[in-house]
N, C-alpha and C positions, 0 to 999 in steps of 0.2 A: 141551102143548108140541107135540106133533106135528101137532095142526091148525093151531096159530099158525104153523109153520115152513112147511106145507104152503101156507096161506093167503098168507103173504109171498111165495114163491116163485112162486105165481101172479100177485099182484099184479106183481111185477117183471117175469115174462115179459110180461105184458100190455103193462105200459108199454114195454119194450123193442120189441116187435112194433108197438104204435101209433107209435112215434116211427120206424120204417124204413119207412113206407109210402112210396111213389113221389109225387112231387110232380105235381099234375095236370097235363097237356098241354094248352097253350094252342091250342085248336082254331081260334080265329080265324085264326092264322098259320100253324098246321101244315098240310103239304103231304103228302097221302097218296102213299106209294110203291107202284110197282106192278112185279110182276115180268113181265118179257117173256120168255115161255118160247121154247127153239128148241133146234135140235142141240146136242149135247154136243160137247167137244173132241176131238179124234181120238184119244185115249188112253181114251176111254170103251168099255167091252166090252160093253155091252149095245144092241142096234141101236135098241130102242124107247125108250130113256132120254131124257128131256128135261131140259134144263138152263137155269137164269136166274141172273142177279146181282144183287143188290139193293145199291144204294149208301145206306150208312149213316154217321153221324158216327162218328169213332172215340171221342169224348169227349160224351156225350148232355148234359152240363153245358155244352158248347161246341158247340152246334149248326151254327154256321157256321164252325168251324175245320175242321182235318184230316179227310178222309173216307177210307173204306176200302170195296172191294166184297167182299160174302159171298156165296159160289157156292152154288147151292141145285139139286138135282138129285131 
């Protein structure tokens, strides 16, 4: 009985993980995003710190929709 429950749990977990994989990206139409590094805003404390922003879709299921900027340092 214990082996059957363990096997059932493994099969259910494998099915859940395989269904949750990300959709493949269409590389023919996708354009890469690049970080352009530069000085950080005035409120940065470290003088050698570099910052960049990355423009990304708010919802990857709607790549032509609203976009946001993500700050990176």
